[in-house]
C-alpha positions in Angstrom: 73.5 -60.8 31.5 71.2 -59.2 33.5 70.8 -55.7 32.3 71.8 -53.9 35.9 75.0 -55.5 35.7 75.6 -55.0 31.8 75.3 -51.4 33.1 77.7 -52.0 36.2 80.5 -53.0 33.8 80.2 -50.3 31.1 80.3 -48.3 34.2 83.5 -49.8 35.6 85.1 -49.2 32.1 84.6 -45.9 31.3 86.9 -43.3 32.6 86.1 -41.5 35.6 85.9 -38.4 34.3 82.9 -39.3 31.5 79.7 -37.2 31.3 76.4 -38.3 31.4 76.4 -37.7 27.6 79.1 -40.5 27.2 77.0 -43.3 29.4 73.8 -42.4 27.6 75.9 -42.9 24.1 77.3 -46.3 25.0 74.1 -47.7 26.4 72.5 -46.5 23.3 75.2 -48.1 21.3 74.9 -51.3 23.2 70.9 -51.4 23.2 71.7 -51.2 19.4 74.0 -54.0 18.9 71.9 -56.3 21.2 68.7 -55.4 19.2 70.3 -56.1 15.6 72.0 -59.2 17.0 68.6 -60.4 18.1 67.0 -59.5 14.6 69.8 -61.1 12.8 68.8 -64.3 14.8 64.8 -63.9 14.3 64.9 -62.6 10.7 68.2 -64.2 9.1 71.2 -62.4 7.9 72.2 -60.9 4.5 75.5 -61.3 2.8 78.1 -58.5 2.2 77.4 -58.8 -1.6 73.6 -58.1 -1.0 74.7 -55.5 1.3 76.8 -53.9 -1.8 74.4 -54.4 -4.1 71.3 -52.8 -2.2 73.7 -49.8 -1.3 75.3 -49.4 -4.6 72.8 -47.8 -6.2 73.4 -44.7 -3.9 76.6 -44.4 -4.3 77.4 -41.1 -6.4 80.6 -40.5 -7.8 
């Protein structure tokens, strides 16, 4: 999808009283998700079990 089309679609979905900060935040999230998907496609994914193992050492109870 063309980036301008994505922005138009986003603007149509947001409420009329949204702020510039709202728009910036949503654009930021879209960009980060797209970057993550691209990275997963090129570098591979890890399992939920592996994520839990890696972050488990940070769990302080």
